[in-house]
C-alpha positions in Angstrom: -0.9 98.1 -35.7 1.1 95.7 -37.9 -2.0 95.2 -40.1 -3.1 98.8 -40.1 -3.0 99.1 -43.9 -1.1 97.8 -46.9 1.7 100.4 -46.7 5.2 99.5 -47.9 6.8 102.3 -45.9 8.0 100.8 -42.5 9.5 104.0 -41.0 9.3 107.8 -41.2 12.0 110.4 -41.0 11.2 113.3 -38.6 12.9 116.5 -39.9 12.3 118.3 -36.6 14.0 121.6 -36.0 17.0 122.6 -38.1 19.9 124.9 -37.3 23.5 125.0 -36.3 25.0 122.6 -33.6 25.1 125.5 -31.1 21.4 126.3 -31.7 20.4 122.7 -31.2 22.3 122.5 -27.9 20.6 125.6 -26.7 17.2 124.2 -27.8 18.0 120.9 -26.1 18.8 122.6 -22.8 15.7 124.9 -23.1 13.2 122.0 -23.9 14.8 119.8 -21.2 14.3 122.5 -18.6 10.8 123.1 -19.8 10.0 119.4 -19.7 11.5 119.1 -16.2 9.3 121.9 -15.1 6.2 120.2 -16.6 7.0 117.0 -14.8 7.9 118.5 -11.4 5.2 121.2 -11.5 2.3 118.9 -12.4 3.4 116.1 -10.2 3.7 118.6 -7.3 0.0 119.7 -8.0 -1.1 116.0 -8.0 0.9 115.1 -4.9 -0.3 118.2 -3.0 -4.0 117.5 -3.8 -3.6 113.8 -2.6 -1.8 114.5 0.7 -3.7 117.6 1.8 -7.3 116.7 3.0 -8.4 120.4 2.6 -8.0 119.9 -1.1 -10.2 116.9 -1.3 -13.0 118.6 -3.3 -14.4 118.1 -6.8 -12.6 121.1 -8.1 -9.2 119.8 -7.0 -10.0 116.3 -8.0 -10.5 117.5 -11.6 -7.4 119.7 -11.4 -5.3 116.7 -10.3 -6.6 114.7 -13.3 -5.8 117.6 -15.6 -2.3 117.9 -14.3 -1.7 114.2 -14.7 -3.0 114.4 -18.2 -0.7 117.3 -19.0 2.2 115.1 -18.1 1.0 112.5 -20.5 0.5 115.1 -23.3 4.0 116.4 -23.0 5.5 113.0 -22.7 4.1 111.8 -26.0 6.3 114.2 -28.0 8.8 116.2 -25.9 11.3 113.5 -24.9 11.7 112.3 -28.5 12.0 115.9 -29.7 14.8 116.5 -27.3 16.7 113.3 -28.3 16.2 114.0 -32.0 17.8 117.4 -31.6 21.2 115.9 -30.9 21.0 113.0 -33.4 21.2 112.9 -37.2 19.3 109.7 -37.7 15.8 110.9 -36.8 13.8 107.8 -37.7 10.5 106.6 -36.2 9.0 103.2 -37.1 5.5 103.1 -38.7 4.1 101.4 -35.5 5.7 104.0 -33.2 4.4 106.8 -35.4 0.8 105.5 -35.3 1.0 104.9 -31.5 2.3 108.4 -30.9 -0.4 109.9 -33.0 -3.1 107.9 -31.2 -1.8 109.0 -27.8 -1.6 112.7 -28.9 -5.2 112.7 -30.0 -6.4 110.5 -27.1 -4.8 112.7 -24.4 -5.7 115.9 -26.3 -9.4 114.8 -26.4 -9.3 113.9 -22.7 -7.9 117.4 -21.9 -10.8 119.1 -23.8 -13.4 117.1 -21.9 -11.7 117.7 -18.6 -11.7 121.5 -19.2 -15.4 121.2 -19.9 -15.9 119.3 -16.7 -13.9 122.0 -14.8 -16.1 124.7 -16.3 -19.2 122.8 -15.3 -17.8 122.5 -11.7 -17.3 126.3 -11.6 -20.7 126.9 -13.0 -22.4 124.8 -10.3 -20.2 126.3 -7.5 -21.0 129.9 -8.6 -24.5 129.7 -9.9 -25.9 126.9 -7.7 -23.8 127.1 -4.5 -26.4 125.6 -2.2 -26.7 122.5 -4.4 -23.0 122.2 -5.1 -22.2 119.2 -2.9 -25.4 117.4 -4.1 -24.6 117.8 -7.8 -20.8 117.4 -7.6 -20.9 114.3 -5.5 -18.0 111.8 -5.8 -20.0 109.6 -8.2 -20.5 112.6 -10.6 -16.8 113.5 -10.5 -15.8 109.9 -11.3 -18.4 109.9 -14.1 -16.9 113.0 -15.6 -13.5 111.4 -15.6 -14.9 108.3 -17.3 -16.6 110.4 -19.9 -13.3 112.2 -20.6 -11.8 108.7 -21.2 -14.4 107.9 -23.9 -12.9 110.4 -26.3 -9.5 108.7 -26.4 -11.2 105.3 -27.1 -13.1 106.8 -30.0 -10.0 108.6 -31.3 -7.9 105.5 -31.3 -10.7 103.5 -33.0 -11.0 106.3 -35.6 -7.3 106.3 -36.2 -7.3 102.5 -36.7 -10.2 102.6 -39.1 -9.6 106.0 -40.7 -10.1 104.8 -44.3 -8.6 102.7 -47.0 -6.8 105.6 -48.6 -3.5 105.2 -50.4 -2.9 108.9 -50.2 -1.3 109.9 -46.9 -0.6 113.5 -47.7 -1.7 116.4 -49.8 0.2 119.0 -51.8 -1.0 122.6 -51.4 -0.3 124.5 -54.6 -0.9 127.8 -52.8 0.0 131.1 -54.5 2.3 130.9 -57.5 4.7 133.6 -58.7 8.3 134.7 -58.9 10.6 134.6 -55.9 10.3 138.4 -55.5 6.5 138.2 -55.6 6.5 135.5 -52.9 8.8 137.6 -50.7 6.4 140.6 -51.0 3.4 138.4 -50.3 5.1 136.9 -47.3 5.9 140.3 -45.8 2.3 141.5 -46.6 0.6 138.5 -45.0 3.0 138.5 -42.0 2.1 142.2 -41.3 -1.6 141.5 -41.8 -1.5 138.5 -39.5 0.4 140.6 -36.9 -2.3 143.2 -37.3 -5.0 140.6 -36.8 -3.4 139.3 -33.6 -2.6 142.7 -32.1 -5.8 144.4 -33.2 -8.2 141.7 -32.0 -6.3 141.1 -28.7 -6.4 144.8 -28.1 -10.2 144.8 -28.5 -10.5 141.8 -26.1 -8.1 143.4 -23.6 -9.8 146.8 -23.7 -13.2 145.3 -23.1 -11.9 143.2 -20.2 -10.1 146.1 -18.4 -12.6 148.9 -19.0 -15.6 148.5 -16.8 -17.6 150.9 -19.0 -17.5 148.3 -21.7 -18.9 145.5 -19.5 -22.2 145.2 -21.5 -23.8 142.5 -23.7 -22.8 144.2 -26.9 -19.1 144.3 -26.0 -19.1 140.9 -24.4 -20.2 139.5 -27.8 -17.7 141.7 -29.6 -14.8 140.4 -27.5 -15.9 136.8 -28.4 -16.0 137.8 -32.1 -12.5 139.2 -31.9 -11.2 136.1 -30.1 -12.8 133.9 -32.8 -11.3 136.0 -35.5 -7.8 135.2 -34.1 -8.7 131.5 -34.3 -10.0 131.8 -37.9 -6.9 133.4 -39.1 -4.5 131.1 -37.1 -6.0 128.0 -38.8 -4.6 128.9 -42.2 -2.5 132.1 -42.3 0.7 130.9 -40.5 0.9 127.9 -42.8 0.2 130.0 -45.9 3.1 132.3 -44.9 5.6 129.5 -44.4 4.5 127.7 -47.6 5.2 130.8 -49.7 8.9 130.4 -49.1 9.1 126.6 -49.4 8.9 124.4 -52.4 7.8 121.2 -50.6 4.2 122.3 -49.6 3.0 119.0 -48.1 0.4 118.5 -45.5 -0.5 115.1 -43.9 -3.9 113.6 -44.3 -4.6 114.0 -40.5 -3.4 117.6 -40.5 -5.5 118.4 -43.5 -8.6 117.0 -41.9 -7.9 118.8 -38.6 -7.4 122.1 -40.4 -10.6 121.7 -42.3 -12.6 120.9 -39.1 -11.2 124.0 -37.3 -12.0 126.2 -40.3 -15.6 125.1 -40.4 -16.0 125.0 -36.6 -14.7 128.6 -36.2 -16.5 129.8 -39.3 -19.8 128.4 -38.1 -19.2 129.9 -34.7 -18.6 133.3 -36.3 -21.9 133.1 -38.2 -23.9 132.5 -35.0 -22.0 135.2 -33.2 -22.9 137.7 -35.9 -26.6 136.6 -35.5 -26.2 137.1 -31.7 -24.8 140.6 -32.2 -27.7 141.5 -34.6 -30.2 140.3 -32.0 -28.4 142.4 -29.4 -28.8 145.5 -31.6 -32.4 144.7 -32.3 -33.2 144.5 -28.6 -31.2 147.7 -27.9 -32.9 149.7 -30.6 -36.4 148.3 -30.8 -36.9 147.3 -27.1 -34.6 149.7 -25.1 -36.6 149.5 -21.9 -36.4 145.7 -21.8 -32.7 145.5 -22.9 -31.1 144.6 -19.6 -33.9 142.2 -18.8 -33.6 140.3 -22.1 -29.8 140.6 -22.6 -29.0 139.5 -19.0 -25.6 137.7 -18.4 -27.2 134.2 -18.6 -28.6 135.0 -22.1 -25.2 136.3 -23.3 -23.4 133.2 -22.1 -26.1 131.0 -23.6 -25.6 132.7 -27.0 -21.9 132.1 -26.8 -22.4 128.4 -26.0 -24.9 128.1 -28.8 -22.4 129.6 -31.3 -19.7 127.2 -30.3 -22.0 124.1 -30.3 -23.4 125.1 -33.7 -19.9 125.6 -35.2 -18.8 122.2 -33.8 -21.9 120.4 -35.1 -21.5 122.0 -38.5 -17.8 120.9 -38.7 -18.5 117.3 -37.5 -21.4 116.9 -39.9 -19.2 117.6 -42.9 -16.2 115.8 -41.5 -18.3 112.6 -41.1 -19.0 112.5 -44.8 -15.4 113.2 -45.9 -13.3 111.2 -43.5 -14.3 107.8 -45.0 -13.9 108.8 -48.7 -11.1 106.8 -50.4 -8.2 108.9 -51.8 -6.1 106.8 -54.0 -4.7 109.0 -56.8 -4.4 112.8 -57.2 -3.3 114.7 -54.1 -2.8 118.3 -55.3 -5.1 120.9 -53.8 -5.2 124.2 -55.7 -5.3 126.3 -52.6 -3.2 127.4 -49.6 -5.3 125.4 -47.1 -7.5 122.3 -46.9 -11.3 122.7 -47.3 -14.1 120.2 -48.0 -15.0 121.2 -51.6 -11.3 120.9 -52.7 -10.7 117.6 -50.8 -13.9 115.9 -52.2 -12.7 116.6 -55.7 -9.7 114.4 -55.1 -11.7 111.3 -53.9 -11.7 108.2 -56.0 -15.4 107.6 -55.6 -18.2 109.5 -57.3 -18.3 112.8 -55.6 -21.6 114.0 -57.1 -23.7 113.0 -54.1 -21.3 114.8 -51.7 -21.8 118.0 -53.7 -25.3 118.2 -52.3 -24.1 117.7 -48.8 -21.5 120.5 -49.0 -24.0 122.8 -50.7 -26.8 122.0 -48.2 -24.5 122.3 -45.2 -22.1 125.1 -45.9 -23.8 126.9 -48.8 -27.4 127.0 -47.4 -26.1 127.8 -43.9 -24.0 130.7 -45.3 -26.7 132.2 -47.5 -29.4 131.5 -44.9 -27.5 133.3 -42.2 -26.7 136.2 -44.5 -30.3 136.7 -45.5 -31.5 136.4 -41.9 -29.0 139.1 -40.9 -30.0 141.4 -43.7 -33.7 140.9 -42.9 -33.0 141.7 -39.2 -31.2 144.9 -40.1 -34.0 145.9 -42.5 -36.6 145.2 -39.7 -34.6 147.4 -37.3 -34.4 150.3 -39.7 -38.1 150.1 -40.6 -39.0 150.1 -36.9 -36.8 153.1 -36.2 -38.1 154.9 -39.3 -41.7 154.5 -38.1 -40.9 155.7 -34.6 -38.7 158.6 -35.5 -40.6 160.1 -38.5 -38.0 159.0 -41.1 -34.8 159.9 -39.1 -32.5 156.9 -39.6 -29.2 158.6 -38.8 -28.8 157.2 -35.3 -29.8 153.7 -36.2 -27.5 153.7 -39.3 -24.7 155.0 -37.2 -25.2 152.1 -34.7 -25.6 149.4 -37.4 -23.1 150.5 -40.0 -20.1 148.7 -38.3 -22.1 145.5 -38.0 -23.4 145.6 -41.6 -19.9 146.2 -42.9 -18.5 143.2 -41.0 -21.3 141.0 -42.2 -20.8 141.9 -45.9 -17.1 141.4 -45.6 -17.4 138.0 -44.0 -20.3 136.5 -46.0 -19.5 137.7 -49.5 -16.5 135.3 -50.0 -18.3 132.5 -48.1 -21.3 132.7 -50.5 -19.0 132.7 -53.5 -17.1 129.7 -52.3 -19.8 127.4 -50.9 -22.8 128.1 -53.2 -20.5 126.7 -56.0 -18.9 123.8 -53.9 -16.9 122.4 -56.8 -15.2 125.4 -58.4 -13.4 125.0 -61.8 -11.2 128.1 -61.3 -8.8 129.1 -58.6 -10.6 132.3 -57.8 -12.0 130.8 -54.6 -8.6 130.7 -53.0 -8.4 134.5 -53.3 -11.8 134.6 -51.7 -10.3 132.6 -48.8 -7.6 135.2 -48.5 -10.3 137.8 -47.9 -12.0 135.7 -45.2 -8.7 134.7 -43.4 -6.7 137.9 -43.6 -8.6 141.0 -44.8 -11.8 140.6 -42.8 -10.2 139.7 -39.4 -7.7 142.6 -39.9 -10.4 145.1 -40.7 -12.8 144.1 -37.9 -10.9 145.8 -35.1 -10.5 149.0 -37.2 -14.2 149.0 -38.1 -15.3 148.6 -34.5 -12.8 151.0 -33.0 -12.9 153.8 -35.6 -16.7 153.8 -35.9 -17.5 153.3 -32.2 -17.6 156.2 -29.7 -17.4 154.0 -26.6 -14.3 152.2 -27.9 -12.6 155.5 -28.7 -13.4 156.9 -25.2 -12.2 153.7 -23.6 -8.9 153.8 -25.7 -8.4 157.4 -24.5 -9.0 156.4 -20.8 -6.5 153.5 -21.2 -4.0 155.9 -22.8 -4.4 158.4 -20.0 -4.1 155.7 -17.4 -0.9 154.4 -18.9 0.5 157.9 -19.2 -0.4 158.6 -15.5 1.0 155.3 -14.3 4.3 156.0 -16.1 4.9 159.3 -14.4 3.7 158.3 -10.9 
């Protein structure tokens, strides 16, 4: 840690949470009680699982490890946050900062793998109950815990050998304008983001609570709405806060993390749209085989494929960018980090990386878009042949999907087919993808969908009845 790089900075100042002395005291008490609850609650779960022999099963073994890891996750940051609230000299040494960062990423990575292990345990228990004890034997459980520990090792190694960059932070230029303009934009984007959260959560909630919507089409739509919340949350909250601040700085690690999440969730959305197009194809062109083809296992498989594809897409790009040297310019003419803009700031020749970005993001985007358009054309041609030229029903079914596809892919194609833009127009295209499209998706699917309208009416009647009974 002492020889991590050639930095002359030996300590960092953590600005933390600002406010009056009374506010800080209230926050200190609140976070102290929360941290006490974290420690006692998770230790109680671990203790109970250890002492009660009835809980000595794979499920509770994994749960105990998750609870123990949660204690570690909170302990990496919360105690220092509490002490810093009541002190003016909020300084952390370089070594301590690097150590804290490593532990945050290490324990966070462990948590992710543990959650996957717990999902696998539930899958075996529900889908293969007769083989549960054979598959989830003690050796398998220990192996899953060991695998979860590999992520921290790789994370710490990556943090130690991140790259030889001198640049440790980037400046996001964002949207410029007068103070009045920025206030208007802040209010506008805040309302849009609120609409995204409420609208998409409403779609997810409605599909979960209404049994009439428990079908493959709405299962995929719920996942799309949930993904839209994630897409917006990667950039919009920071964009809103940066509009009213002059010091728009993002650390190197945060910039890389944001970029990875943008591409992971963006890639996931593309595959989800393909899955929804496939669902419509089966429903319209093979209605008698719909429930056989789109069975629950197929739907879950499509969701898993979408997340895996998004992750692979992000990691592929990340592996090329993370080791680029950044030793000079650090201003990004956008409100968020993205690979084309970051590569422009690298000290090395970025020409060879232009092909990587175009091949990965650009071709993936245009290829997916063309595939979707071809699938819709094929569906319409099939319906036209079967119904003697009457396309009204098919167009009514597909219109919402086509609208969403065009809204999502048009900005992506513009941005990634020209991976090194010379103008700032692409950041306005980002605004469409991060704010406009996710905000319109719930409206498109609710206003143009009869089943959603009826389900909304049922929910409204149920709430009205429940209120007066």
